[in-house]
N, C-alpha and C positions, 0 to 999 in steps of 0.2 A: 591269427585266426579270430574271426568274428564270433562272440559268444552266442549260444543258442538263445533265442528269445523265450521269455517265460510263456507268452501267449502268441500263437500263430493262427490266423484266420485266413482260409484260402477258399475264395469263390463261394462263400456261404450264402445260401438262400433259404427262405422259408415260405412255403405255400400252404395256405389253409383251405381245405375242401369243405364246403358246406352242402349238406344233402337235403333236398326237398322231400317231403313225405311222398310225393309222387315218383320219386326216384331220380329226378333231375338233379345234377350236381352243378355247383358253381365254385370256382377257385378264386382265392384272393391272394395276391403276391404281397407278402409283408416285407420281405427282404430279397435282394437280388445282387449277386456278384460282389459280396462284401469280402475284402481282402486287406489285411494289415498285420504287422508284427508289433508286439509291445515288449520292450526290454525290462528286465528286473529293476525294481526300484524307481520306475518311471510312472508318471500319471498321464493318462489319456482322457481328454474330455470329449464325450460324444454329445454334440449339441444339434438342435433342430426343433422344428415345431412339433406340437402334439400330433401323434399318429404317423410320425415319420419312420418308426420302426426301432427306435432306441431301446425301449424296454423289451421288445422281442429279441433283439440281439443280446441283451443282458441275460435273458432266460436261456438262450442257446449256449452262451459261454459258461454259465453256471451249471448246465446239464439238466435243467428243468424240462427242456424240450430238445429234440434232435433236429438238426438242419435237414431240409429236404434235399439240398444239393451242397456240394463242397464238404469241407471238414474244418474242425476246430481242434487244436492241439494245445495242451498244457505241458510244458517241459518236454516237448517232443512226443507226447502220448495223446492219442486221439480221445477226445471227450466222449464218454459213453455213460450216461446217467449222472447222478449228482456227484459233485466233486468236493470233498472236504477241504481241499486246498484253495477252493474258490468260494467265497461267501458273498451273498447278495443282501444288501441292506435296502429295504424297500422304502417307498415314499412315506413320509410321516411315520418313521419307525417308532417314535414314542407312543403314538396312538395305537400301535399294533400290539402292545404288551397286554397280556391278560391281567386285568386288575386284581384277580383273585390269587395270582401267583406271587410268591416271594421273589426277591432278587435271586436267591439261590436256584429256585425252580426255573426262572427265566433264563439265566445264564447257563445253567446245566443242561437245558433242553437239547442242544445239539449233541452233547456228550451222551445223553440217554439214547437219542436216535441212532447214533453211531455205535452204541453199546461199548463205550470206552470207560474202563475203570469201575470202581465201586463207589458207594456213597461218599466215603471219606476223601478219596482222591479227587472225585468230581468237585466236592466243596472247596478243596484246596486250589484246584485249577480255576474255579469260578471266582474265588477271592483274588487270585492273582490277576485275572482278566479285569476285574473291577478296578483294581489298583492301577493297572496300565492306563485306564481312561480317567483317572483322577477321582474315583469313588472309593470310600473306605471299605476294605475287604471284610471288616467286622460287621457290616450292615447287611449281610446275606439274608437275615430273617425279616427284614423290612418288606412290606408289600409294595407293589408297583406304585399305587396311588399315594404312598407316603413320600415319594420322591417328587421334586419339582419337575417342570417340563424339560428343562435343560438336563437335569440329572437322568430323567428317563431316556433322553436321547443318548446319553453316555451309556446307559444300561443296555440299550439296544446294540450299541457298538461293542460293548463287552461280550455280549452273546455271540456276535459275529467273530470276535477274536479268540474265543475260548478254544477253538479247534486249531489255532495257530495257522491260519490260512496264509498263502503267499500272495493271493490276489483278492482284493476287496472291491466289489462293485457297489457304488453308491447311486441308487436309482432315484433321482429327485429327492434325496434324503434331507435337503435343506429347506424344503417347502414348509411354510408355516412358522419358520424361525424369524424373529426380528433381527435387525442388523447386528445388534450386540451379540446375541446368541449365535448368529451365523459366523461372526468373526471369531468367537471362542471355538466353534466347531472346526473352522479352517485351521486355527493355530494348533488344536489338538491333533488333527489329522497329519499336519506337517511334522509335528513332533513324533508321532507314532511311526511315520514313514522313516524318519531319520534313525529312530532307536531300533525298530524291528525290521527294517529293510523291506517294507511292504510295497506292493505295486497296486496302483489304484486305476479304476475306470470310473470317471465321474460322468453321470448322465444328467443332462440339464438342457433347458432352453435358454439359459442365462449365460451369455458370453462374459459378462463382467465377473461372475462367480468362477467361471472356467479359468479366467485369467489369473485368479488368486492361487489356484492349485495346479494347473496343468502344465506339463512340459510340451505337450502337443495337443492339437485340436483336430477332430474330424467332424465335419458337418454332414448330417444326414438329411436327405430330402426324398420322400416317396420311396423309401426302402433302399436307397443307394447312397454311398458316400460320394459327395460332389466336391469336397475339398478336404485335404488332409495335409497338415504342415506344422512345423514348430509354432508354438503359441505366439511368439513375438512376430513371426512372419504373417500369421493370420491377421493379427491386429494391425500391422503396418501396411500390408499389401493384400487385402482380401480379394480373391479372384472370382468367386461365384456370386451371382446376384443374391442368393439366399444368405450367404455369409455377410454380405454388405448390409442386408436388411436386418439381420440379427445384431450386427455391430452398431447400426444406427439406433436400434431399440435400447441397447446397453448404454450407449452414450447419453440417450435422453434420460435414463434413470440414474446416471452418474455424472452430473454436471461438473464435478470436481476432477474428472478424469478417470480413466480405467487403470487397473493395477498393473498392466503389462507394459 
């Protein structure tokens, strides 16, 4: 018997309606006919140009918005509202941290929103989350700006992990990192996946980065998935013109060869 996928997306679409002050309406289709399954412990990379619909799909999966058509299910249950078991790490997460907050306030914030535990138990969970990403749990009282850029990146990841999610969505979360910091982040994510059994969705326009993390790659163009296959197959035999274009761009930036 085939195990039930962690994530199942069926014919999902998103239409945004814009209203003019005279009453005339205009609709914009952001996503159309999106369908795929994602097994537990796997990594799917969603790649494509800016405006293709990648971030919209991430928001639908995380429950920030509802699909206009179709359905999205986590562990067989239809997504309706925010899902604690799905956490979304936004673009440049280190820059999103409130500089006035301590590490404890940053990492505990999801627990406070979910009304989980008291101050003492939240602090213990926050310290444990920090240690999972390689930060000392004893540094809960340090303010965000006292951490380096790479450490703040890890702090943002600890905040996402404190609710013990099953699915982590990384929405262009590597933007702004130099190659060394990016390599460290990739190593950390792979280590966390192995230790915690996490499932990832990596959203990027960078096929080279996708090749370092992803088991499978889905290419999105104009709100539709135009190619979806195992990562090695996408790199070896790209089928769609958009995939070939992204691959050529990745090769131009990685003259030493791609990681897949």
